Each structure stands twice: as structure tokens, then as C-alpha cells.
C-alpha positions in Angstrom: 122.1 284.0 285.9 125.4 283.1 287.2 126.7 279.6 286.2 128.9 279.6 289.1 126.5 280.6 291.8 124.1 277.7 290.2 127.0 275.1 290.9 128.3 276.6 293.9 127.6 274.7 297.5 128.5 276.4 300.8 130.6 273.9 303.0 131.2 275.0 306.6 133.1 273.1 309.2 132.0 273.6 312.5 132.9 272.4 315.8 130.8 273.6 318.9 129.3 276.7 317.2 125.9 276.6 318.4 124.8 279.9 318.9 126.5 281.4 315.8 126.3 278.7 313.0 122.4 279.5 312.1 123.0 283.1 311.2 125.9 282.0 308.9 123.6 279.7 307.1 120.7 282.3 306.9 123.0 284.8 305.3 123.8 282.3 302.5 120.4 281.4 301.7 119.6 282.6 298.0 123.4 283.0 297.3 124.3 279.4 297.0 122.8 276.6 295.5 123.0 274.4 298.7 124.7 274.8 302.1 126.3 271.8 303.9 127.3 272.3 307.5 130.2 269.5 308.6 129.9 269.1 312.4 133.2 267.9 313.4 132.4 265.9 316.7 130.6 269.0 318.1 129.1 268.5 322.1 126.8 270.9 321.7 123.6 272.0 319.3 125.6 273.0 316.1 124.0 270.3 314.0 120.3 271.0 315.1 120.8 274.6 314.6 122.4 274.3 311.4 119.7 271.9 310.2 116.5 274.6 311.5 118.7 277.2 309.5 118.2 275.4 306.3 121.5 273.6 306.0 122.0 270.0 305.3 124.4 268.3 308.0 127.1 266.0 308.1 128.4 264.6 311.4 131.6 263.3 312.2 131.3 261.2 315.9 134.5 262.9 316.9 136.9 265.5 316.0 139.0 265.0 312.9 140.2 268.5 311.9 139.4 271.1 309.8 141.0 269.7 306.7 139.2 266.3 307.0 135.9 268.2 307.7 136.3 270.0 304.3 137.4 267.0 302.6 134.1 265.4 303.6 132.1 268.5 302.4 133.6 268.7 299.0 133.4 265.2 298.4 129.7 265.4 299.1 129.3 268.6 297.1 130.7 266.7 294.2 128.0 263.6 294.7 125.5 266.6 294.8 126.3 267.8 291.4 128.6 271.0 292.6 131.4 272.1 290.7 132.6 275.1 293.1 132.9 275.0 297.2 132.4 278.2 299.2 134.5 277.7 302.3 133.9 279.6 305.2 133.7 279.5 308.9 130.7 278.6 311.2 131.5 281.2 313.8 130.6 284.3 312.2 134.0 285.7 311.6 133.2 285.5 307.5 130.4 287.8 306.4 128.1 285.7 304.1 127.1 289.1 302.4 130.6 289.0 300.9 130.1 285.9 298.9 128.8 287.1 295.6 132.3 289.0 295.2 134.0 285.5 295.2 131.6 284.6 292.8 132.3 287.4 290.7 136.1 286.7 290.6 135.6 283.1 289.9 133.6 284.1 286.8 136.7 285.9 285.6 138.6 282.8 285.2 139.9 282.1 288.6 140.0 278.5 290.0 140.6 279.5 293.6 139.5 282.9 295.3 140.9 283.8 298.5 139.7 286.3 300.9 142.1 289.1 301.7 141.7 290.5 305.2 145.0 292.4 305.2 143.9 295.7 303.9 141.7 296.3 307.4 144.5 294.2 309.3 144.5 296.6 311.9 141.1 295.3 313.3 143.0 291.8 313.7 144.6 290.8 316.8 148.3 292.2 316.9 149.3 288.5 317.4 147.2 287.3 314.5 148.3 290.0 312.1 152.0 289.7 312.9 151.6 286.0 312.4 149.5 285.9 309.3 152.1 288.2 307.4 154.9 286.2 308.7 153.3 283.0 307.4 151.8 284.8 304.0 155.6 285.4 303.1 156.5 281.9 303.6 153.7 280.5 301.8 154.2 283.2 298.6 157.8 281.7 298.4 156.4 278.1 298.2 154.0 279.4 295.8 155.9 281.5 293.6 153.2 284.4 293.7 152.4 287.0 295.9 149.9 285.7 298.7 148.7 288.6 300.6 146.7 286.4 303.1 147.6 282.9 303.1 145.6 281.8 306.3 141.8 283.2 305.3 139.5 280.4 305.4 137.0 282.3 303.5 137.5 280.8 299.9 135.7 279.9 296.6 137.1 276.4 295.2 136.9 275.0 291.6 136.1 271.3 292.7 137.4 269.5 289.7 140.6 271.5 289.9 140.9 270.5 293.6 140.4 266.9 292.7 143.2 267.0 290.4 145.6 267.8 293.4 146.7 265.2 296.1 145.8 267.2 299.2 146.5 265.4 302.5 146.3 267.9 305.3 143.7 267.1 307.8 144.3 270.1 310.3 144.0 273.8 309.9 147.4 273.5 307.7 144.8 272.8 304.8 144.6 276.3 303.8 148.4 276.6 303.3 148.5 273.4 301.4 145.7 274.2 299.1 147.0 277.4 298.3 150.6 276.3 297.2 149.1 273.2 295.7 147.0 275.2 293.1 149.8 277.9 292.6 152.1 275.1 291.4 149.8 273.5 289.1 149.2 276.7 287.2 145.4 277.2 288.3 144.7 281.0 288.1 144.1 282.4 291.4 142.5 285.6 292.5 142.2 287.3 296.0 139.3 289.5 297.1 139.1 292.2 300.4 137.0 291.0 303.0 136.1 292.6 306.2 137.8 291.5 309.2 135.4 290.4 311.9 136.2 289.4 315.4 133.8 288.9 318.2 133.3 286.7 321.1 134.4 283.5 319.2 137.2 281.5 320.7 139.8 280.0 318.5 139.8 276.3 317.8 143.5 276.2 317.2 145.9 274.1 319.4 148.8 276.5 319.6 151.4 273.6 320.3 149.9 270.9 318.2 148.6 273.0 315.2 151.9 275.1 315.0 153.7 271.8 314.9 151.9 270.4 312.2 152.1 273.2 310.0 155.9 273.2 310.4 155.8 269.7 309.6 153.8 270.4 306.3 155.9 273.6 305.8 159.4 271.9 305.7 158.2 268.7 303.8 156.6 271.1 301.1 159.7 273.3 300.9 162.0 270.2 300.2 159.5 269.2 297.5 
């Protein structure tokens, strides 16, 4: 029996992922103790599909951002007795079959386990690959450790450690903030290789708005 597995609740933030989120939920069934889908203001059938697949759904009436959706999920996970949060996207980009590797890494003492797509990065769209490498170098400098893939949203997070950190980001910069905060606090981290899976999903990132938010966070954190 795995104590980490028994205390892990998956949190899947979603915005208009009908047609994809159900397969993600079904793929996690039996791997974690419970599955929460946070429907961040979807206008399609995301919530109904997730519930039909076996997830508990939290709904925001309008989109609040990925960071806000994750925060809602991890607060609910703690209320349900969870000690670990498995983060992954609802669009199928993250393979649920790889979740046991994250749990195994946590059982060795890591408090934040991050997926590393870079060994197979040639399968990424070239702009994403270059952007991720550029951002990872800067996150590594802020964190004081080598972070091979700072933007991967596939993660296993120790919730009591997370709650000791004052995370504020409500958008896609949440992954960067989380990584730097865990490193600066001295919490052990691990990185596990994961496959790169890109299909017909559309990125929800707004190039102008979300890039500006990331740079504001980066400059503020660098100055701290």
C-alpha cells in the first residue's frame, strides 16, 4: 500500500475541455484517492462530462485563471483530507498513465515533483520548445537549482508544504511561482521524465496578457 497514493487527490483545472476531460478522469481512476475537476467558467459540457466520468466538479461562474482554479482545488482537497495534489491539465496533453512515477518520486522524500518534457522536446512545437528553455533558465536562476522544465503543469505537490507558502498568482504564472517558492523554502524537489503529447488541443494562453503577467511576476520575484 502506498501512503502517498492513498492521500493524493487529483486536481484538474479546465476551461472548455468537453470531449477531452472525460478520458483524463477515467485514466486516473484507481491511481489516486479522488479526482476533482475545477471548471473555470466553461461554456461547453466540461462539467457534465467530468462528472459522468467519475470526478467531483467545482465550478466557477466565469474564468478566474489557472492559478485561481488550482487554489480552489487544493483548498477543497485539504477539506477532503488530502495531503498531496496531483496537478494535470484536462486537455489530454498529460498522460494519466504516468502518474505512478510522480507518486514513486514523492515516496523518496520529494515535496514537489515536476514533469520534465525536455528529453523528448523535439516533439514540441519549436516556439514552445525555445520559450520553455528560455524561461527554465531564468526560473533556475531565481530558484538556485537547475529546473529543466519550469512550465510543465504535470506535478505532484505536498499540500502542507504548499500551504506554508504565500502563493498569489492567479494565472498561468502559477507554475513558475510554485517552483521558485518551493526551492527558496528548501523543500526537496524531483523531476520525472514525461512524454510530450500534442494533439488538436488549443492553448488557452493569451500571448499578450499572460506574457505580461509572467514578466510582472518575474521582475517582482527577481527583486525580492
